[in-house]
C-alpha positions as CSV (number, residue, x, y, z in Angstrom):
1,M,0.0,0.0,0.0
2,H,1.4,3.4,-1.0
3,D,1.3,6.3,1.5
4,R,-1.3,8.2,-0.6
5,D,-3.7,5.2,-0.4
6,M,-3.5,5.2,3.4
7,P,-5.9,7.1,5.8
8,V,-4.4,10.3,7.0
9,I,-3.6,9.0,10.5
10,D,-1.7,6.1,9.0
11,Q,0.3,8.4,6.8
12,V,1.3,10.5,9.8
13,L,2.3,7.4,11.8
14,T,4.3,5.9,8.9
15,R,6.2,9.1,8.2
16,S,7.0,9.5,11.9
17,R,8.6,6.1,12.1
18,R,10.3,6.4,8.7
19,A,11.9,9.6,9.9
20,R,14.2,7.4,12.0
21,Q,16.1,5.4,9.4
22,P,16.8,1.8,10.7
23,E,20.5,1.2,11.2
24,T,20.4,-2.1,13.1
25,L,18.0,-5.1,13.3
26,T,16.7,-3.7,16.6
27,D,15.4,-0.7,14.7
28,L,13.3,-3.1,12.6
29,M,11.5,-4.7,15.5
30,T,7.7,-4.0,15.5
31,M,4.5,-5.4,17.0
32,V,4.1,-7.5,13.8
33,G,6.9,-9.7,15.0
34,L,4.6,-11.0,17.8
35,T,2.3,-12.3,15.1
36,S,4.7,-13.7,12.5
37,G,6.8,-16.3,14.2
38,V,5.1,-19.4,12.8
39,A,5.0,-17.8,9.3
40,N,8.8,-17.6,9.5
41,I,9.1,-21.2,10.6
42,V,7.1,-22.1,7.5
43,M,9.6,-20.4,5.4
44,Q,12.5,-22.1,7.1
45,L,11.0,-25.6,6.9
46,S,10.1,-25.1,3.2
47,L,13.7,-26.2,2.4
48,P,13.2,-30.0,2.3
49,A,16.3,-30.9,4.3
50,V,15.3,-28.5,7.1
51,G,11.7,-29.6,7.1
52,H,12.5,-33.3,7.3
53,G,15.2,-32.6,9.8
54,V,12.7,-31.0,12.2
55,H,10.0,-33.6,11.4
56,E,12.4,-36.5,12.2
57,S,14.1,-34.9,15.2
58,R,14.6,-37.1,18.2
59,V,15.5,-34.1,20.5
60,A,12.5,-34.1,22.9
61,S,13.9,-31.5,25.3
62,G,13.6,-28.7,22.8
63,S,10.5,-29.8,20.9
64,P,7.3,-27.7,20.8
65,R,5.5,-31.1,21.0
66,R,6.9,-31.6,24.5
67,R,8.2,-28.3,25.8
68,P,6.3,-25.6,23.9
69,F,7.1,-22.7,26.2
70,K,10.8,-23.7,26.4
71,R,11.0,-23.8,22.7
72,L,9.4,-20.4,22.4
73,R,11.9,-19.0,24.9
74,T,15.0,-20.5,23.3
75,T,14.0,-19.5,19.8
76,T,13.3,-16.0,20.8
77,Q,16.5,-15.8,22.8
78,H,18.5,-16.8,19.7
79,L,17.0,-13.8,17.9
80,V,17.7,-11.6,20.9
81,V,21.3,-12.7,21.3
82,S,21.9,-12.1,17.6
83,V,20.5,-8.5,17.8
84,V,21.4,-7.1,21.3
85,G,23.7,-9.7,22.9
86,N,27.5,-9.4,23.2
87,E,30.1,-11.8,21.8
88,A,30.2,-13.8,25.0
89,D,26.4,-14.3,24.9
90,R,26.7,-15.4,21.2
91,A,29.6,-17.8,21.8
92,A,27.7,-19.5,24.7
93,F,24.5,-19.9,22.6
94,R,26.5,-21.0,19.5
95,E,28.2,-23.9,21.4
96,E,25.0,-25.1,22.9
97,M,23.2,-25.0,19.6
98,R,26.1,-27.0,18.0
99,A,25.7,-29.7,20.6
100,V,21.9,-29.9,20.1
101,H,22.1,-30.0,16.3
102,A,24.7,-32.8,16.5
103,H,21.7,-35.1,17.4
104,V,19.8,-34.0,14.2
105,H,20.9,-36.1,11.2
106,S,19.3,-38.2,8.5
107,T,19.1,-42.0,8.5
108,E,18.8,-44.6,5.8
109,S,15.1,-44.2,5.8
110,S,15.1,-40.4,5.6
111,P,13.6,-39.0,2.3
112,V,16.5,-36.5,2.0
113,G,19.9,-36.3,3.6
114,Y,20.6,-33.6,6.2
115,S,22.7,-32.7,9.2
116,G,21.6,-30.2,11.9
117,N,25.0,-28.5,11.7
118,A,25.2,-28.3,7.9
119,R,26.2,-24.8,7.0
120,D,24.1,-24.6,3.8
121,L,20.9,-25.5,5.8
122,Q,21.7,-23.1,8.6
123,L,22.4,-20.3,6.1
124,W,18.9,-20.7,4.8
125,V,17.5,-20.6,8.3
126,A,19.5,-17.4,9.0
127,A,18.3,-15.9,5.8
128,C,14.7,-16.6,6.8
129,L,15.3,-15.0,10.2
130,Y,16.6,-11.9,8.4
131,R,13.4,-11.8,6.4
132,F,11.6,-12.0,9.8
133,Y,13.0,-8.6,10.7
134,I,12.7,-7.0,7.3
135,D,9.1,-8.2,6.7
136,Q,7.7,-7.1,10.1
137,Y,9.0,-3.5,9.5
138,E,7.9,-3.3,5.9
139,F,4.4,-4.7,6.7
140,L,3.8,-1.5,8.8
141,Y,5.9,1.1,7.2
142,G,6.5,0.2,3.5
143,P,9.6,-0.8,1.6
144,L,13.0,0.1,3.0
145,E,15.5,2.0,0.8
146,R,18.2,0.1,-0.9
147,A,20.9,2.1,0.9
148,T,19.3,1.1,4.3
149,L,19.2,-2.5,3.3
150,D,22.8,-2.4,2.3
151,V,23.6,-1.3,5.9
152,L,21.3,-3.8,7.5
153,T,22.4,-6.9,5.6
154,P,26.0,-7.1,7.0
155,A,24.6,-6.1,10.4
156,A,22.5,-9.3,10.3
157,A,25.5,-11.6,10.1
158,P,25.1,-12.7,13.7
159,L,21.9,-14.5,12.7
160,A,24.2,-16.8,10.7
161,T,27.3,-17.0,12.8
162,G,25.1,-17.8,15.8
163,V,24.3,-21.1,14.2
164,N,27.9,-21.8,13.2
165,V,27.8,-20.3,9.7
166,P,31.1,-18.5,8.9
167,E,30.7,-14.8,8.5
168,S,32.3,-15.0,5.0
169,A,29.3,-17.0,3.8
170,W,26.8,-14.3,4.7
171,P,25.8,-11.8,1.9
172,K,27.7,-8.6,2.0
173,D,24.9,-6.4,0.8
174,W,21.2,-6.5,-0.2
175,Q,21.9,-7.5,-3.8
176,E,23.9,-10.5,-2.7
177,F,21.1,-11.4,-0.3
178,E,18.4,-11.1,-3.0
179,D,20.5,-13.2,-5.4
180,Y,20.9,-15.9,-2.8
181,W,17.2,-15.8,-1.9
182,N,15.9,-16.0,-5.4
183,A,18.3,-18.8,-6.3
184,M,16.9,-20.8,-3.3
185,L,13.2,-20.4,-4.2
186,P,13.1,-23.1,-6.9
187,S,14.4,-25.7,-4.5
188,L,11.6,-25.2,-2.0
189,S,8.9,-27.8,-1.4
190,I,6.9,-29.1,1.6
191,A,6.2,-32.8,2.0
192,P,2.8,-33.9,3.4
193,E,4.2,-34.9,6.8
194,V,6.0,-31.5,7.1
195,R,2.8,-29.7,6.0
196,D,0.9,-31.4,8.8
197,D,3.6,-30.3,11.3
198,L,3.2,-26.7,10.1
199,K,-0.5,-26.8,10.2
200,S,-0.3,-28.0,13.8
201,L,1.9,-25.1,14.7
202,S,-0.3,-22.5,13.0
203,D,-3.5,-23.6,14.6
204,F,-1.9,-24.5,17.9
205,M,-3.0,-28.1,17.8
206,F,0.4,-29.2,18.9
207,L,-0.4,-27.7,22.4
208,G,-2.9,-30.5,22.9
209,E,-0.1,-33.1,22.5
210,A,2.2,-31.1,24.7
211,L,-0.2,-30.0,27.5
212,G,-3.2,-32.3,27.3
213,P,-6.7,-30.9,27.9
214,P,-5.6,-27.4,28.7
215,G,-3.6,-27.4,25.4
216,W,-6.7,-28.5,23.4
217,V,-8.7,-25.6,25.0
218,L,-6.0,-23.1,24.1
219,A,-5.9,-24.5,20.5
220,K,-9.7,-24.3,20.2
221,V,-9.8,-20.6,21.4
222,F,-6.6,-19.2,19.9
223,G,-5.8,-21.5,17.1
224,P,-8.0,-20.0,14.4
225,I,-6.6,-16.5,15.1
226,N,-3.0,-17.7,14.9
227,H,-3.7,-19.6,11.7
228,F,-5.2,-16.4,10.2
229,L,-2.1,-14.4,11.3
230,T,0.3,-17.0,10.0
231,R,-1.4,-17.0,6.5
232,G,-1.5,-13.3,6.5
233,N,2.2,-12.9,7.3
234,L,3.3,-15.4,4.6
235,P,4.5,-14.4,1.2
236,P,2.1,-15.8,-1.5
237,Q,4.6,-18.4,-2.8
238,F,4.9,-20.0,0.6
239,R,1.1,-20.1,1.1
240,D,1.0,-21.8,-2.3
241,L,3.5,-24.5,-1.1
242,L,1.1,-25.4,1.7
243,G,-2.0,-25.1,-0.4
244,W,-3.4,-22.4,1.9
245,E,-5.9,-20.0,0.4
246,W,-6.1,-16.3,1.1
247,S,-9.0,-14.2,0.0
248,A,-9.5,-10.5,-0.6
249,A,-11.8,-10.3,2.4
250,E,-9.1,-11.8,4.6
251,Q,-6.5,-9.4,3.3
252,L,-8.9,-6.5,4.2
253,W,-9.2,-7.8,7.8
254,F,-5.4,-8.3,7.9
255,D,-4.9,-4.7,6.7
256,R,-7.2,-3.5,9.5
257,L,-5.1,-5.4,12.0
258,L,-1.9,-3.9,10.7
259,R,-3.4,-0.4,11.2
260,L,-4.0,-1.2,14.9
261,L,-0.5,-2.6,15.2
262,R,0.9,0.5,13.6
263,V,-0.7,2.7,16.2
264,A,0.5,0.5,19.0
265,D,4.0,0.4,17.6
266,V,4.3,4.2,17.2
267,V,2.6,5.0,20.6
268,N,4.9,2.5,22.5
269,P,8.0,1.9,20.3
270,D,10.1,0.6,23.2
271,A,7.8,-2.3,24.3
272,I,9.4,-4.9,22.1
273,R,12.9,-3.7,22.9
274,I,12.2,-4.0,26.7
275,Y,10.9,-7.5,26.1
276,A,14.2,-8.3,24.3
277,R,16.3,-7.0,27.1
278,V,14.3,-9.1,29.6
279,L,15.0,-12.2,27.6
280,L,18.7,-11.4,27.4
281,L,18.8,-10.9,31.2
282,D,17.1,-14.3,31.6
283,L,19.7,-15.9,29.3
284,R,22.6,-14.5,31.3
285,L,21.0,-15.5,34.6
286,R,20.6,-19.1,33.3
287,L,24.2,-19.2,32.3
288,R,25.4,-17.8,35.6
289,V,23.2,-20.0,37.9
290,R,22.8,-23.2,35.9
291,G,25.7,-23.0,33.5
292,S,23.4,-23.6,30.5
293,I,20.9,-21.8,28.3
294,L,19.2,-24.8,26.8
295,G,19.4,-27.1,29.8
296,A,19.8,-30.9,29.8
297,Q,19.1,-32.6,26.5
298,K,16.7,-35.5,26.1
299,V,17.2,-37.5,22.9
300,L,14.7,-40.3,22.0
301,D,15.4,-43.5,20.2
302,A,12.9,-42.6,17.5
303,P,11.6,-39.4,16.0
304,L,9.0,-37.6,18.1
305,A,6.5,-38.0,15.3
306,E,6.8,-41.8,15.7
307,E,7.0,-42.0,19.5
308,G,4.8,-44.8,20.8
309,R,4.6,-46.7,17.5
310,T,5.9,-50.2,17.1
311,P,8.9,-50.8,14.7
312,A,6.4,-52.3,12.1
313,E,4.2,-49.2,12.3
314,R,7.2,-46.9,11.9
315,R,8.3,-48.8,8.8
316,R,4.8,-48.5,7.3
317,N,4.6,-44.8,8.1
318,R,7.8,-44.2,6.1
319,R,6.6,-45.9,2.9
C-alpha cells in the first residue's frame, strides 16, 4: 500500500517512524513480530532438508510437542542474542546449539539427507530470520530504501554466525542477499508430513499433544486466530506451497489489524525492545546460575512423530 492510499492518520504514523532510518536489526522490531513467528518457521521448513530434519528430530527436550514454552523462549533468545547480545552471549549460545544440532541427522530411511550443523541449511534458516525482521517492518511502514538494506544486511550476520555459519558465507549487501534468496526459491517444497507439522503449529493443535486438555482448549480458542495471522504474514509463494488459500476479504481484515499494530507500535515503540532486554537478562542468569541456556538434552530412540509406535508401524509410516 502506498502512502497516498492510506488514511491520514496512517500516513502520519508511517512518516513519523520512517523519519528514524533503521541502522540495526533492533530498529526493525515492531509489533508485527509478535504475530509472524510461525510464518517464519514455515519459510525455514520449506527447504526440504530443514523440514525433514525438524520432522524427524529425536531431541525431545527442545521440541514444541513436548516443551512448547521452552521452545518459544529459546527460539526468541536466539534472535535476541543475535541482535542485542555481546560476543560472550553469542559464543555460549552457539556452542549449545552446535551440541543440540549434532543429534539431528538423517538416517537410511530419511527422504533427504541432512545434518543439523550443515552450513548450507543453517544459512537458509538465518536468511529466513533476516526476512523476519525486514518483513515485520515493511508490513507496517513500507519498503526500505536500498541504501538502508545495504547497511542492515551485514549487520544481520550474527543470525548466521550464531548457528555456526562463517561470516564469510553471509551476503555482504542486499543485492547478494536477493540473489541468494531468489536462487533458493526453486528448491523449496513441503512434504505432506511436514505440512501437517506446520498446520499443527499454525492452529496450535500441537499444544494438545504437549499440554493435554488445557492445550486443546488453548488451541480451540486461539488456534483460528493464529492460523489467520500465519497465513497473512506469509509471502504468497509460501502459502501456495502449503495449499493455503487467502481471500481478498481476509486481506482486508489483515490490513485493518496492521493499522492497529501500527498505532500500538508508534505509541509505544520501546515495548518490544524492553521484552528483548528481559529475555537477554534471563539468558545471562541461566548461564550464571545453571551454566546452561538450553538445559539438559533428552534424545529419544525414535523421532517424536513416531514415538509410541511399534517398529512395524514406523516402517509402514515411512513408505
